[in-house]
PQR file of N, CA, C, O and H, with PARSE charges and radii, in Angstrom:
ATOM      1  N   MET A   1      31.339 102.461 139.198 -0.4000 1.5000
ATOM      2  CA  MET A   1      32.335 103.444 138.900 -0.0000 2.0000
ATOM      3  C   MET A   1      32.790 104.085 140.211  0.5500 1.7000
ATOM      4  O   MET A   1      31.966 104.436 141.057 -0.5500 1.4000
ATOM      5  N   ALA A   2      34.084 104.231 140.370 -0.4000 1.5000
ATOM      6  CA  ALA A   2      34.640 104.801 141.594 -0.0000 2.0000
ATOM      7  C   ALA A   2      34.521 106.321 141.559  0.5500 1.7000
ATOM      8  O   ALA A   2      34.730 106.970 140.534 -0.5500 1.4000
ATOM      9  H   ALA A   2      34.752 103.946 139.683  0.4000 1.0000
ATOM     10  N   GLN A   3      34.185 106.844 142.704 -0.4000 1.5000
ATOM     11  CA  GLN A   3      34.063 108.294 142.807 -0.0000 2.0000
ATOM     12  C   GLN A   3      35.410 108.871 143.265  0.5500 1.7000
ATOM     13  O   GLN A   3      36.016 108.378 144.217 -0.5500 1.4000
ATOM     14  H   GLN A   3      34.016 106.317 143.536  0.4000 1.0000
ATOM     15  N   THR A   4      35.849 109.885 142.598 -0.4000 1.5000
ATOM     16  CA  THR A   4      37.109 110.528 142.967 -0.0000 2.0000
ATOM     17  C   THR A   4      36.808 111.902 143.541  0.5500 1.7000
ATOM     18  O   THR A   4      35.900 112.605 143.099 -0.5500 1.4000
ATOM     19  H   THR A   4      35.357 110.285 141.825  0.4000 1.0000
ATOM     20  N   THR A   5      37.595 112.254 144.531 -0.4000 1.5000
ATOM     21  CA  THR A   5      37.435 113.581 145.113 -0.0000 2.0000
ATOM     22  C   THR A   5      38.715 114.363 144.879  0.5500 1.7000
ATOM     23  O   THR A   5      39.812 113.805 144.852 -0.5500 1.4000
ATOM     24  H   THR A   5      38.333 111.682 144.890  0.4000 1.0000
ATOM     25  N   SER A   6      38.555 115.618 144.717 -0.4000 1.5000
ATOM     26  CA  SER A   6      39.691 116.481 144.463 -0.0000 2.0000
ATOM     27  C   SER A   6      39.850 117.432 145.644  0.5500 1.7000
ATOM     28  O   SER A   6      38.903 118.106 146.049 -0.5500 1.4000
ATOM     29  H   SER A   6      37.663 116.071 144.739  0.4000 1.0000
ATOM     30  N   TYR A   7      41.050 117.474 146.183 -0.4000 1.5000
ATOM     31  CA  TYR A   7      41.337 118.362 147.291 -0.0000 2.0000
ATOM     32  C   TYR A   7      42.206 119.504 146.790  0.5500 1.7000
ATOM     33  O   TYR A   7      43.178 119.300 146.062 -0.5500 1.4000
ATOM     34  H   TYR A   7      41.820 116.927 145.854  0.4000 1.0000
ATOM     35  N   VAL A   8      41.843 120.677 147.186 -0.4000 1.5000
ATOM     36  CA  VAL A   8      42.612 121.848 146.816 -0.0000 2.0000
ATOM     37  C   VAL A   8      43.368 122.300 148.052  0.5500 1.7000
ATOM     38  O   VAL A   8      42.773 122.565 149.096 -0.5500 1.4000
ATOM     39  H   VAL A   8      41.053 120.843 147.777  0.4000 1.0000
ATOM     40  N   THR A   9      44.674 122.383 147.924 -0.4000 1.5000
ATOM     41  CA  THR A   9      45.479 122.858 149.043 -0.0000 2.0000
ATOM     42  C   THR A   9      45.999 124.242 148.715  0.5500 1.7000
ATOM     43  O   THR A   9      46.431 124.522 147.596 -0.5500 1.4000
ATOM     44  H   THR A   9      45.157 122.167 147.075  0.4000 1.0000
ATOM     45  N   ASN A  10      45.948 125.076 149.691 -0.4000 1.5000
ATOM     46  CA  ASN A  10      46.457 126.426 149.516 -0.0000 2.0000
ATOM     47  C   ASN A  10      47.887 126.487 150.022  0.5500 1.7000
ATOM     48  O   ASN A  10      48.146 126.313 151.213 -0.5500 1.4000
ATOM     49  H   ASN A  10      45.597 124.849 150.600  0.4000 1.0000
ATOM     50  N   LYS A  11      48.787 126.729 149.128 -0.4000 1.5000
ATOM     51  CA  LYS A  11      50.181 126.874 149.508 -0.0000 2.0000
ATOM     52  C   LYS A  11      50.404 128.313 149.945  0.5500 1.7000
ATOM     53  O   LYS A  11      50.027 129.245 149.233 -0.5500 1.4000
ATOM     54  H   LYS A  11      48.577 126.870 148.161  0.4000 1.0000
ATOM     55  N   PRO A  12      51.014 128.501 151.112 -0.5600 1.5000
ATOM     56  CA  PRO A  12      51.243 129.874 151.553  0.2800 2.0000
ATOM     57  C   PRO A  12      52.176 130.609 150.591  0.5500 1.7000
ATOM     58  O   PRO A  12      53.113 130.033 150.037 -0.5500 1.4000
ATOM     59  N   SER A  13      51.895 131.864 150.417 -0.4000 1.5000
ATOM     60  CA  SER A  13      52.716 132.650 149.508 -0.0000 2.0000
ATOM     61  C   SER A  13      54.077 132.923 150.129  0.5500 1.7000
ATOM     62  O   SER A  13      54.294 132.690 151.318 -0.5500 1.4000
ATOM     63  H   SER A  13      51.134 132.331 150.867  0.4000 1.0000
ATOM     64  N   SER A  14      54.965 133.407 149.322 -0.4000 1.5000
ATOM     65  CA  SER A  14      56.295 133.714 149.836 -0.0000 2.0000
ATOM     66  C   SER A  14      56.230 134.858 150.841  0.5500 1.7000
ATOM     67  O   SER A  14      57.073 134.939 151.735 -0.5500 1.4000
ATOM     68  H   SER A  14      54.789 133.596 148.356  0.4000 1.0000
ATOM     69  N   TRP A  15      55.243 135.742 150.710 -0.4000 1.5000
ATOM     70  CA  TRP A  15      55.069 136.831 151.667 -0.0000 2.0000
ATOM     71  C   TRP A  15      54.751 136.269 153.050  0.5500 1.7000
ATOM     72  O   TRP A  15      55.279 136.752 154.052 -0.5500 1.4000
ATOM     73  H   TRP A  15      54.558 135.675 149.984  0.4000 1.0000
ATOM     74  N   ASP A  16      53.890 135.249 153.110 -0.4000 1.5000
ATOM     75  CA  ASP A  16      53.554 134.617 154.387 -0.0000 2.0000
ATOM     76  C   ASP A  16      54.766 133.943 155.010  0.5500 1.7000
ATOM     77  O   ASP A  16      54.961 133.994 156.224 -0.5500 1.4000
ATOM     78  H   ASP A  16      53.462 134.856 152.295  0.4000 1.0000
ATOM     79  N   ASP A  17      55.579 133.309 154.169 -0.4000 1.5000
ATOM     80  CA  ASP A  17      56.789 132.657 154.662 -0.0000 2.0000
ATOM     81  C   ASP A  17      57.774 133.675 155.223  0.5500 1.7000
ATOM     82  O   ASP A  17      58.372 133.452 156.275 -0.5500 1.4000
ATOM     83  H   ASP A  17      55.420 133.267 153.182  0.4000 1.0000
ATOM     84  N   LYS A  18      57.940 134.776 154.531 -0.4000 1.5000
ATOM     85  CA  LYS A  18      58.868 135.815 154.992 -0.0000 2.0000
ATOM     86  C   LYS A  18      58.380 136.443 156.287  0.5500 1.7000
ATOM     87  O   LYS A  18      59.169 136.704 157.196 -0.5500 1.4000
ATOM     88  H   LYS A  18      57.455 134.958 153.675  0.4000 1.0000
ATOM     89  N   LEU A  19      57.083 136.685 156.369 -0.4000 1.5000
ATOM     90  CA  LEU A  19      56.516 137.283 157.573 -0.0000 2.0000
ATOM     91  C   LEU A  19      56.670 136.341 158.768  0.5500 1.7000
ATOM     92  O   LEU A  19      57.026 136.774 159.864 -0.5500 1.4000
ATOM     93  H   LEU A  19      56.442 136.474 155.631  0.4000 1.0000
ATOM     94  N   ALA A  20      56.402 135.064 158.554 -0.4000 1.5000
ATOM     95  CA  ALA A  20      56.563 134.092 159.629 -0.0000 2.0000
ATOM     96  C   ALA A  20      58.016 133.990 160.072  0.5500 1.7000
ATOM     97  O   ALA A  20      58.297 133.881 161.265 -0.5500 1.4000
ATOM     98  H   ALA A  20      56.113 134.712 157.664  0.4000 1.0000
ATOM     99  N   PHE A  21      58.936 134.025 159.121 -0.4000 1.5000
ATOM    100  CA  PHE A  21      60.362 133.973 159.451 -0.0000 2.0000
ATOM    101  C   PHE A  21      60.759 135.177 160.291  0.5500 1.7000
ATOM    102  O   PHE A  21      61.458 135.035 161.294 -0.5500 1.4000
ATOM    103  H   PHE A  21      58.708 134.113 158.151  0.4000 1.0000
ATOM    104  N   VAL A  22      60.314 136.356 159.886 -0.4000 1.5000
ATOM    105  CA  VAL A  22      60.666 137.572 160.619 -0.0000 2.0000
ATOM    106  C   VAL A  22      60.037 137.565 162.011  0.5500 1.7000
ATOM    107  O   VAL A  22      60.675 137.979 162.979 -0.5500 1.4000
ATOM    108  H   VAL A  22      59.746 136.471 159.071  0.4000 1.0000
ATOM    109  N   LEU A  23      58.804 137.102 162.119 -0.4000 1.5000
ATOM    110  CA  LEU A  23      58.131 137.086 163.418 -0.0000 2.0000
ATOM    111  C   LEU A  23      58.751 136.083 164.388  0.5500 1.7000
ATOM    112  O   LEU A  23      58.564 136.197 165.600 -0.5500 1.4000
ATOM    113  H   LEU A  23      58.286 136.765 161.333  0.4000 1.0000
ATOM    114  N   ILE A  24      59.478 135.116 163.872 -0.4000 1.5000
ATOM    115  CA  ILE A  24      60.187 134.172 164.745 -0.0000 2.0000
ATOM    116  C   ILE A  24      61.624 134.634 164.960  0.5500 1.7000
ATOM    117  O   ILE A  24      62.116 134.606 166.088 -0.5500 1.4000
ATOM    118  H   ILE A  24      59.630 135.023 162.888  0.4000 1.0000
ATOM    119  N   PHE A  25      62.302 135.057 163.895 -0.4000 1.5000
ATOM    120  CA  PHE A  25      63.721 135.384 163.965 -0.0000 2.0000
ATOM    121  C   PHE A  25      63.997 136.605 164.838  0.5500 1.7000
ATOM    122  O   PHE A  25      64.873 136.560 165.701 -0.5500 1.4000
ATOM    123  H   PHE A  25      61.902 135.079 162.979  0.4000 1.0000
ATOM    124  N   VAL A  26      63.269 137.681 164.625 -0.4000 1.5000
ATOM    125  CA  VAL A  26      63.568 138.942 165.312 -0.0000 2.0000
ATOM    126  C   VAL A  26      63.427 138.829 166.834  0.5500 1.7000
ATOM    127  O   VAL A  26      64.355 139.214 167.546 -0.5500 1.4000
ATOM    128  H   VAL A  26      62.558 137.717 163.924  0.4000 1.0000
ATOM    129  N   PRO A  27      62.303 138.315 167.366 -0.5600 1.5000
ATOM    130  CA  PRO A  27      62.226 138.212 168.834  0.2800 2.0000
ATOM    131  C   PRO A  27      63.282 137.274 169.419  0.5500 1.7000
ATOM    132  O   PRO A  27      63.839 137.545 170.483 -0.5500 1.4000
ATOM    133  N   CYS A  28      63.552 136.175 168.723 -0.4000 1.5000
ATOM    134  CA  CYS A  28      64.577 135.245 169.212 -0.0000 2.0000
ATOM    135  C   CYS A  28      65.948 135.907 169.179  0.5500 1.7000
ATOM    136  O   CYS A  28      66.738 135.733 170.107 -0.5500 1.4000
ATOM    137  H   CYS A  28      63.099 135.955 167.859  0.4000 1.0000
ATOM    138  N   PHE A  29      66.238 136.661 168.126 -0.4000 1.5000
ATOM    139  CA  PHE A  29      67.519 137.338 168.026 -0.0000 2.0000
ATOM    140  C   PHE A  29      67.682 138.360 169.145  0.5500 1.7000
ATOM    141  O   PHE A  29      68.740 138.439 169.769 -0.5500 1.4000
ATOM    142  H   PHE A  29      65.596 136.802 167.373  0.4000 1.0000
ATOM    143  N   VAL A  30      66.644 139.135 169.397 -0.4000 1.5000
ATOM    144  CA  VAL A  30      66.711 140.162 170.446 -0.0000 2.0000
ATOM    145  C   VAL A  30      66.927 139.509 171.810  0.5500 1.7000
ATOM    146  O   VAL A  30      67.747 139.979 172.599 -0.5500 1.4000
ATOM    147  H   VAL A  30      65.785 139.072 168.891  0.4000 1.0000
ATOM    148  N   LEU A  31      66.203 138.438 172.087 -0.4000 1.5000
ATOM    149  CA  LEU A  31      66.338 137.753 173.374 -0.0000 2.0000
ATOM    150  C   LEU A  31      67.732 137.153 173.550  0.5500 1.7000
ATOM    151  O   LEU A  31      68.364 137.344 174.589 -0.5500 1.4000
ATOM    152  H   LEU A  31      65.537 138.056 171.446  0.4000 1.0000
ATOM    153  N   LEU A  32      68.206 136.441 172.555 -0.4000 1.5000
ATOM    154  CA  LEU A  32      69.520 135.818 172.669 -0.0000 2.0000
ATOM    155  C   LEU A  32      70.646 136.848 172.616  0.5500 1.7000
ATOM    156  O   LEU A  32      71.704 136.638 173.208 -0.5500 1.4000
ATOM    157  H   LEU A  32      67.694 136.286 171.711  0.4000 1.0000
ATOM    158  N   PHE A  33      70.429 137.955 171.914 -0.4000 1.5000
ATOM    159  CA  PHE A  33      71.418 139.022 171.909 -0.0000 2.0000
ATOM    160  C   PHE A  33      71.541 139.640 173.300  0.5500 1.7000
ATOM    161  O   PHE A  33      72.640 139.962 173.751 -0.5500 1.4000
ATOM    162  H   PHE A  33      69.569 138.126 171.433  0.4000 1.0000
ATOM    163  N   ALA A  34      70.404 139.802 173.974 -0.4000 1.5000
ATOM    164  CA  ALA A  34      70.430 140.342 175.334 -0.0000 2.0000
ATOM    165  C   ALA A  34      71.176 139.398 176.280  0.5500 1.7000
ATOM    166  O   ALA A  34      71.922 139.852 177.148 -0.5500 1.4000
ATOM    167  H   ALA A  34      69.511 139.541 173.608  0.4000 1.0000
ATOM    168  N   VAL A  35      70.981 138.109 176.117 -0.4000 1.5000
ATOM    169  CA  VAL A  35      71.699 137.129 176.939 -0.0000 2.0000
ATOM    170  C   VAL A  35      73.196 137.200 176.655  0.5500 1.7000
ATOM    171  O   VAL A  35      74.009 137.206 177.579 -0.5500 1.4000
ATOM    172  H   VAL A  35      70.375 137.740 175.411  0.4000 1.0000
ATOM    173  N   ALA A  36      73.555 137.254 175.374 -0.4000 1.5000
ATOM    174  CA  ALA A  36      74.972 137.316 175.006 -0.0000 2.0000
ATOM    175  C   ALA A  36      75.605 138.622 175.467  0.5500 1.7000
ATOM    176  O   ALA A  36      76.746 138.624 175.928 -0.5500 1.4000
ATOM    177  H   ALA A  36      72.894 137.249 174.624  0.4000 1.0000
ATOM    178  N   LEU A  37      74.888 139.722 175.349 -0.4000 1.5000
ATOM    179  CA  LEU A  37      75.409 141.014 175.771 -0.0000 2.0000
ATOM    180  C   LEU A  37      75.619 141.049 177.285  0.5500 1.7000
ATOM    181  O   LEU A  37      76.629 141.562 177.767 -0.5500 1.4000
ATOM    182  H   LEU A  37      73.961 139.720 174.974  0.4000 1.0000
ATOM    183  N   ALA A  38      74.666 140.504 178.025 -0.4000 1.5000
ATOM    184  CA  ALA A  38      74.815 140.443 179.482 -0.0000 2.0000
ATOM    185  C   ALA A  38      76.025 139.590 179.854  0.5500 1.7000
ATOM    186  O   ALA A  38      76.802 139.968 180.731 -0.5500 1.4000
ATOM    187  H   ALA A  38      73.846 140.087 177.634  0.4000 1.0000
ATOM    188  N   GLY A  39      76.187 138.458 179.203 -0.4000 1.5000
ATOM    189  CA  GLY A  39      77.344 137.615 179.461 -0.0000 2.0000
ATOM    190  C   GLY A  39      78.645 138.291 179.093  0.5500 1.7000
ATOM    191  O   GLY A  39      79.643 138.142 179.799 -0.5500 1.4000
ATOM    192  H   GLY A  39      75.555 138.151 178.491  0.4000 1.0000
ATOM    193  N   GLN A  40      78.649 139.029 178.001 -0.4000 1.5000
ATOM    194  CA  GLN A  40      79.852 139.741 177.567 -0.0000 2.0000
ATOM    195  C   GLN A  40      80.219 140.846 178.561  0.5500 1.7000
ATOM    196  O   GLN A  40      81.391 141.019 178.896 -0.5500 1.4000
ATOM    197  H   GLN A  40      77.838 139.150 177.428  0.4000 1.0000
ATOM    198  N   LEU A  41      79.223 141.586 179.028 -0.4000 1.5000
ATOM    199  CA  LEU A  41      79.479 142.677 179.962 -0.0000 2.0000
ATOM    200  C   LEU A  41      79.962 142.184 181.325  0.5500 1.7000
ATOM    201  O   LEU A  41      80.775 142.839 181.978 -0.5500 1.4000
ATOM    202  H   LEU A  41      78.271 141.445 178.757  0.4000 1.0000
ATOM    203  N   VAL A  42      79.463 141.041 181.742 -0.4000 1.5000
ATOM    204  CA  VAL A  42      79.868 140.471 183.028 -0.0000 2.0000
ATOM    205  C   VAL A  42      81.216 139.771 182.913  0.5500 1.7000
ATOM    206  O   VAL A  42      81.907 139.587 183.915 -0.5500 1.4000
ATOM    207  H   VAL A  42      78.802 140.510 181.212  0.4000 1.0000
ATOM    208  N   GLY A  43      81.591 139.383 181.711 -0.4000 1.5000
ATOM    209  CA  GLY A  43      82.872 138.722 181.490 -0.0000 2.0000
ATOM    210  C   GLY A  43      82.783 137.213 181.534  0.5500 1.7000
ATOM    211  O   GLY A  43      83.789 136.537 181.754 -0.5500 1.4000
ATOM    212  H   GLY A  43      81.030 139.532 180.897  0.4000 1.0000
ATOM    213  N   MET A  44      81.589 136.674 181.326 -0.4000 1.5000
ATOM    214  CA  MET A  44      81.414 135.219 181.353 -0.0000 2.0000
ATOM    215  C   MET A  44      81.531 134.653 179.940  0.5500 1.7000
ATOM    216  O   MET A  44      81.471 135.390 178.956 -0.5500 1.4000
ATOM    217  H   MET A  44      80.773 137.223 181.147  0.4000 1.0000
ATOM    218  N   ARG A  45      81.696 133.354 179.857 -0.4000 1.5000
ATOM    219  CA  ARG A  45      81.826 132.671 178.570 -0.0000 2.0000
ATOM    220  C   ARG A  45      80.428 132.365 178.027  0.5500 1.7000
ATOM    221  O   ARG A  45      79.927 131.253 178.193 -0.5500 1.4000
ATOM    222  H   ARG A  45      81.745 132.755 180.656  0.4000 1.0000
ATOM    223  N   TRP A  46      79.806 133.339 177.384 -0.4000 1.5000
ATOM    224  CA  TRP A  46      78.430 133.227 176.930 -0.0000 2.0000
ATOM    225  C   TRP A  46      78.280 132.300 175.727  0.5500 1.7000
ATOM    226  O   TRP A  46      77.180 131.810 175.474 -0.5500 1.4000
ATOM    227  H   TRP A  46      80.213 134.243 177.248  0.4000 1.0000
ATOM    228  N   LYS A  47      79.340 132.048 174.989 -0.4000 1.5000
ATOM    229  CA  LYS A  47      79.237 131.192 173.800 -0.0000 2.0000
ATOM    230  C   LYS A  47      78.837 129.770 174.159  0.5500 1.7000
ATOM    231  O   LYS A  47      78.211 129.074 173.359 -0.5500 1.4000
ATOM    232  H   LYS A  47      80.234 132.446 175.194  0.4000 1.0000
ATOM    233  N   ALA A  48      79.197 129.341 175.355 -0.4000 1.5000
ATOM    234  CA  ALA A  48      78.818 127.998 175.792 -0.0000 2.0000
ATOM    235  C   ALA A  48      77.332 127.922 176.124  0.5500 1.7000
ATOM    236  O   ALA A  48      76.759 126.833 176.135 -0.5500 1.4000
ATOM    237  H   ALA A  48      79.706 129.906 176.004  0.4000 1.0000
ATOM    238  N   TRP A  49      76.711 129.046 176.392 -0.4000 1.5000
ATOM    239  CA  TRP A  49      75.283 129.061 176.731 -0.0000 2.0000
ATOM    240  C   TRP A  49      74.401 128.907 175.509  0.5500 1.7000
ATOM    241  O   TRP A  49      73.309 128.347 175.602 -0.5500 1.4000
ATOM    242  H   TRP A  49      77.177 129.930 176.383  0.4000 1.0000
ATOM    243  N   LEU A  50      74.856 129.395 174.359 -0.4000 1.5000
ATOM    244  CA  LEU A  50      74.023 129.421 173.158 -0.0000 2.0000
ATOM    245  C   LEU A  50      74.431 128.311 172.200  0.5500 1.7000
ATOM    246  O   LEU A  50      75.601 128.213 171.831 -0.5500 1.4000
ATOM    247  H   LEU A  50      75.744 129.850 174.282  0.4000 1.0000
ATOM    248  N   PRO A  51      73.485 127.477 171.795 -0.5600 1.5000
ATOM    249  CA  PRO A  51      73.828 126.398 170.866  0.2800 2.0000
ATOM    250  C   PRO A  51      74.165 126.952 169.491  0.5500 1.7000
ATOM    251  O   PRO A  51      73.445 127.802 168.967 -0.5500 1.4000
ATOM    252  N   GLY A  52      75.243 126.479 168.914 -0.4000 1.5000
ATOM    253  CA  GLY A  52      75.653 126.909 167.589 -0.0000 2.0000
ATOM    254  C   GLY A  52      76.615 128.078 167.588  0.5500 1.7000
ATOM    255  O   GLY A  52      77.152 128.425 166.536 -0.5500 1.4000
ATOM    256  H   GLY A  52      75.828 125.789 169.340  0.4000 1.0000
ATOM    257  N   ALA A  53      76.850 128.694 168.730 -0.4000 1.5000
ATOM    258  CA  ALA A  53      77.698 129.889 168.787 -0.0000 2.0000
ATOM    259  C   ALA A  53      79.111 129.571 169.248  0.5500 1.7000
ATOM    260  O   ALA A  53      79.917 130.487 169.413 -0.5500 1.4000
ATOM    261  H   ALA A  53      76.414 128.412 169.585  0.4000 1.0000
ATOM    262  N   GLU A  54      79.425 128.338 169.454 -0.4000 1.5000
ATOM    263  CA  GLU A  54      80.702 127.970 170.062 -0.0000 2.0000
ATOM    264  C   GLU A  54      81.912 128.407 169.238  0.5500 1.7000
ATOM    265  O   GLU A  54      82.908 128.848 169.812 -0.5500 1.4000
ATOM    266  H   GLU A  54      78.771 127.594 169.320  0.4000 1.0000
ATOM    267  N   ASN A  55      81.854 128.298 167.924 -0.4000 1.5000
ATOM    268  CA  ASN A  55      83.022 128.576 167.088 -0.0000 2.0000
ATOM    269  C   ASN A  55      82.955 129.907 166.355  0.5500 1.7000
ATOM    270  O   ASN A  55      83.744 130.140 165.440 -0.5500 1.4000
ATOM    271  H   ASN A  55      81.045 127.940 167.458  0.4000 1.0000
ATOM    272  N   MET A  56      82.046 130.773 166.729 -0.4000 1.5000
ATOM    273  CA  MET A  56      81.906 132.057 166.045 -0.0000 2.0000
ATOM    274  C   MET A  56      82.896 133.074 166.592  0.5500 1.7000
ATOM    275  O   MET A  56      83.287 133.018 167.758 -0.5500 1.4000
ATOM    276  H   MET A  56      81.404 130.583 167.473  0.4000 1.0000
ATOM    277  N   THR A  57      83.291 133.998 165.737 -0.4000 1.5000
ATOM    278  CA  THR A  57      84.339 134.947 166.111 -0.0000 2.0000
ATOM    279  C   THR A  57      83.805 136.203 166.788  0.5500 1.7000
ATOM    280  O   THR A  57      84.514 136.802 167.596 -0.5500 1.4000
ATOM    281  H   THR A  57      82.973 134.043 164.790  0.4000 1.0000
ATOM    282  N   ASN A  58      82.587 136.619 166.487 -0.4000 1.5000
ATOM    283  CA  ASN A  58      82.054 137.813 167.139 -0.0000 2.0000
ATOM    284  C   ASN A  58      80.658 137.544 167.688  0.5500 1.7000
ATOM    285  O   ASN A  58      80.073 136.489 167.441 -0.5500 1.4000
ATOM    286  H   ASN A  58      82.011 136.133 165.830  0.4000 1.0000
ATOM    287  N   MET A  59      80.138 138.501 168.429 -0.4000 1.5000
ATOM    288  CA  MET A  59      78.875 138.294 169.126 -0.0000 2.0000
ATOM    289  C   MET A  59      77.695 138.217 168.164  0.5500 1.7000
ATOM    290  O   MET A  59      76.814 137.378 168.353 -0.5500 1.4000
ATOM    291  H   MET A  59      80.613 139.358 168.631  0.4000 1.0000
ATOM    292  N   ILE A  60      77.650 139.058 167.149 -0.4000 1.5000
ATOM    293  CA  ILE A  60      76.531 139.054 166.201 -0.0000 2.0000
ATOM    294  C   ILE A  60      76.459 137.718 165.456  0.5500 1.7000
ATOM    295  O   ILE A  60      75.378 137.147 165.314 -0.5500 1.4000
ATOM    296  H   ILE A  60      78.366 139.740 166.996  0.4000 1.0000
ATOM    297  N   ALA A  61      77.582 137.229 164.988 -0.4000 1.5000
ATOM    298  CA  ALA A  61      77.605 135.950 164.271 -0.0000 2.0000
ATOM    299  C   ALA A  61      77.217 134.805 165.201  0.5500 1.7000
ATOM    300  O   ALA A  61      76.529 133.873 164.783 -0.5500 1.4000
ATOM    301  H   ALA A  61      78.460 137.693 165.103  0.4000 1.0000
ATOM    302  N   GLY A  62      77.649 134.866 166.446 -0.4000 1.5000
ATOM    303  CA  GLY A  62      77.291 133.831 167.408 -0.0000 2.0000
ATOM    304  C   GLY A  62      75.813 133.812 167.715  0.5500 1.7000
ATOM    305  O   GLY A  62      75.202 132.746 167.797 -0.5500 1.4000
ATOM    306  H   GLY A  62      78.208 135.622 166.786  0.4000 1.0000
ATOM    307  N   VAL A  63      75.234 134.990 167.884 -0.4000 1.5000
ATOM    308  CA  VAL A  63      73.798 135.069 168.164 -0.0000 2.0000
ATOM    309  C   VAL A  63      72.996 134.630 166.952  0.5500 1.7000
ATOM    310  O   VAL A  63      71.993 133.931 167.092 -0.5500 1.4000
ATOM    311  H   VAL A  63      75.730 135.855 167.817  0.4000 1.0000
ATOM    312  N   LYS A  64      73.425 135.031 165.767 -0.4000 1.5000
ATOM    313  CA  LYS A  64      72.733 134.637 164.535 -0.0000 2.0000
ATOM    314  C   LYS A  64      72.765 133.116 164.358  0.5500 1.7000
ATOM    315  O   LYS A  64      71.747 132.508 164.027 -0.5500 1.4000
ATOM    316  H   LYS A  64      74.240 135.600 165.653  0.4000 1.0000
ATOM    317  N   ALA A  65      73.913 132.512 164.576 -0.4000 1.5000
ATOM    318  CA  ALA A  65      74.025 131.048 164.474 -0.0000 2.0000
ATOM    319  C   ALA A  65      73.160 130.369 165.524  0.5500 1.7000
ATOM    320  O   ALA A  65      72.558 129.328 165.261 -0.5500 1.4000
ATOM    321  H   ALA A  65      74.740 133.006 164.845  0.4000 1.0000
ATOM    322  N   SER A  66      73.100 130.943 166.688 -0.4000 1.5000
ATOM    323  CA  SER A  66      72.282 130.383 167.753 -0.0000 2.0000
ATOM    324  C   SER A  66      70.794 130.457 167.423  0.5500 1.7000
ATOM    325  O   SER A  66      70.046 129.517 167.692 -0.5500 1.4000
ATOM    326  H   SER A  66      73.589 131.788 166.902  0.4000 1.0000
ATOM    327  N   VAL A  67      70.371 131.567 166.846 -0.4000 1.5000
ATOM    328  CA  VAL A  67      68.965 131.712 166.471 -0.0000 2.0000
ATOM    329  C   VAL A  67      68.592 130.711 165.389  0.5500 1.7000
ATOM    330  O   VAL A  67      67.526 130.098 165.454 -0.5500 1.4000
ATOM    331  H   VAL A  67      70.979 132.331 166.628  0.4000 1.0000
ATOM    332  N   TYR A  68      69.458 130.538 164.393 -0.4000 1.5000
ATOM    333  CA  TYR A  68      69.175 129.547 163.353 -0.0000 2.0000
ATOM    334  C   TYR A  68      69.120 128.136 163.925  0.5500 1.7000
ATOM    335  O   TYR A  68      68.293 127.327 163.503 -0.5500 1.4000
ATOM    336  H   TYR A  68      70.324 131.035 164.341  0.4000 1.0000
ATOM    337  N   THR A  69      69.988 127.837 164.878 -0.4000 1.5000
ATOM    338  CA  THR A  69      69.945 126.522 165.520 -0.0000 2.0000
ATOM    339  C   THR A  69      68.651 126.350 166.298  0.5500 1.7000
ATOM    340  O   THR A  69      68.017 125.296 166.237 -0.5500 1.4000
ATOM    341  H   THR A  69      70.659 128.493 165.221  0.4000 1.0000
ATOM    342  N   PHE A  70      68.263 127.388 167.030 -0.4000 1.5000
ATOM    343  CA  PHE A  70      67.014 127.349 167.793 -0.0000 2.0000
ATOM    344  C   PHE A  70      65.804 127.200 166.864  0.5500 1.7000
ATOM    345  O   PHE A  70      64.891 126.427 167.152 -0.5500 1.4000
ATOM    346  H   PHE A  70      68.778 128.244 167.080  0.4000 1.0000
ATOM    347  N   MET A  71      65.800 127.937 165.757 -0.4000 1.5000
ATOM    348  CA  MET A  71      64.683 127.872 164.822 -0.0000 2.0000
ATOM    349  C   MET A  71      64.568 126.511 164.170  0.5500 1.7000
ATOM    350  O   MET A  71      63.460 126.073 163.861 -0.5500 1.4000
ATOM    351  H   MET A  71      66.542 128.565 165.523  0.4000 1.0000
ATOM    352  N   SER A  72      65.668 125.837 163.953 -0.4000 1.5000
ATOM    353  CA  SER A  72      65.589 124.508 163.336 -0.0000 2.0000
ATOM    354  C   SER A  72      64.929 123.503 164.258  0.5500 1.7000
ATOM    355  O   SER A  72      64.410 122.486 163.800 -0.5500 1.4000
ATOM    356  H   SER A  72      66.568 126.193 164.204  0.4000 1.0000
ATOM    357  N   HIS A  73      64.945 123.778 165.549 -0.4000 1.5000
ATOM    358  CA  HIS A  73      64.296 122.881 166.501 -0.0000 2.0000
ATOM    359  C   HIS A  73      62.793 123.152 166.643  0.5500 1.7000
ATOM    360  O   HIS A  73      62.038 122.243 166.988 -0.5500 1.4000
ATOM    361  H   HIS A  73      65.366 124.605 165.921  0.4000 1.0000
ATOM    362  N   ILE A  74      62.356 124.371 166.386 -0.4000 1.5000
ATOM    363  CA  ILE A  74      60.934 124.680 166.575 -0.0000 2.0000
ATOM    364  C   ILE A  74      60.127 124.603 165.297  0.5500 1.7000
ATOM    365  O   ILE A  74      58.899 124.540 165.355 -0.5500 1.4000
ATOM    366  H   ILE A  74      62.969 125.109 166.105  0.4000 1.0000
ATOM    367  N   ILE A  75      60.775 124.606 164.146 -0.4000 1.5000
ATOM    368  CA  ILE A  75      60.023 124.554 162.884 -0.0000 2.0000
ATOM    369  C   ILE A  75      60.036 123.168 162.320  0.5500 1.7000
ATOM    370  O   ILE A  75      59.456 122.927 161.261 -0.5500 1.4000
ATOM    371  H   ILE A  75      61.772 124.658 164.098  0.4000 1.0000
TER
END
């Protein structure tokens, strides 16, 4: 008779997923916002520096798109 083993996997709760998202999103947003703000104040074309921000109309949307693009590469 074959012996079967049962493995129990713990799926992270939605709270863990939200916390992990916030712990990645917020620091990345702050860092990329600082880069975009510095570029904006100096008068440089900062949208070319951030991936995903090329076609955005304002700085917040560009930084947000850039963070989501960055997060898709690390997760």
